[in-house]
N, C-alpha and C positions, 0 to 999 in steps of 0.2 A: 504494500500500500504506500502511495506517495506521501511524503511529508507535506504538511500544510504550512504555508508561509503567509503572514500578513504583511502587505506592503502599504505603508502609510506615508503620504506626502501631500501637501496642499497643491502641488503642481501636477496636474493630470498627465502631462507628457512624461514626467519622471516616473510616476506610478505605472504608466503603460510600458515604459522602457524596462522597468524592473519586472513587471508581470510577464511580458513576452519572453524575456531572456530566462527567467526562472522556470517558466512553463516548458520552454524548449529543453531545459536541463532535466525535466521530469518531475518538477514539483507542482503541487496544487497551490494556486495563489488566490488569496482573497485581498480585497483592497479597502482602504479607508482614506479620507481626505482631510481629517483634522483629529486632534487629540481625543476628543470625547468619543468620536466614532471609533477610533482605534481601541479604546478601552471596552466599548460595547462589543466590538467584534472579538476581542480576546475572550471576553466572558461567555459569548454565545457560540463562537466558532472553534475555540480551543486550538489555536495554531501551535505548531511545534517551534516556530521561530518568528520574530518580528523584525522587519526592516523599518526603521523609524527616522523621520526627519526631525530636526529640532524646531525650526521656525514654522509654526502652524497656528491656525486660529483656535480659539476656545481654550486649549491647553497646549503648551509647547511640549516637545519631545522629552525634555528633562522631567517635566511634571508627570508625563505618562510613565516614563521609566521608573521614577521614584514610587509612583502608585503601584506599579507591577511588583516592585521589590518589597513593598510593605506587606503584601498579602501572601499567605502560605500557598494558596492555590495557583498563584501566578509568578511567584518569586524565582522559580527555576527556568522560566521560559527564556531562552537565549535572545538577546537583542543586539542588532547591528544598528548603530547610529549612522545614517547616511545624510550628510549635511554639508552646507557651504561654510559652516562655522568652524574655522580651522585655527583660531587663536589658541595659544597654549592654555589659557584659563578655561576655554570651552572644552578642550580635550580632557583637561584635568577634571572638570565638573562631570563629564561623561563617565570617566573611570570611577570617580567618587560615588556616582549614582548607581554603579553596578553594570555598566555596559559590557558586552562581551567582545565587541569589535567597534572601532571608531573609524569610519571611512569617509573621506571628504570628497565633495563635488568640485570639479567634474570628476567622474569616475568611469572606469571601463567595466562594462557588464561582466566580462570574464573574470575580473578580480573579485567582484561581488560573489559570483558563483563559487569561486575558489574558497572564499571565506565561509560561505554557507556550508559547503561540503566539509571543510575543516571543522567547523563548529559541530555539525552533526556527527562526524567521526569521533570527536572527543566526548560529546555528550552521550554517545553510545558506548563509552568506555574504551575507545580506541587510543592509539598513541597520542601523547600530548594533552591528555585530559587535564582540565582545570587551567588552561592557558587562555590569556586574553590577547587580542591582536589590535594593532593600530596601523593604518596605512594612510599616507597623505600623498596625493598625486599632484 
């Protein structure tokens, strides 16, 4: 059964880019366009991983991530932050909030897929378990 990934960004073109590439890689992708919708989808769709932008309406990505990490039912869902916020303090805030990977825009879809595969291999107990990743392009 294919892993389910939630792609959340307020830019529809980015969501579509993520969705098409992850689906081509064999994943089931659901989408959201703001922080509140992302939390709703996490609770109702139970994704295996979340790809999350920072700058979004209603709730930013940091708030969504912190909410996920506060609750036992969602705290272990891997989260990849995919954002234009590349300042050191933003990256640090992501790590402090519990992100599994911090990827900055612009990004190459193949690199996103590589990190998704790596996270799934480590979350399934594969080599490199409990590692966090950062990439800036």
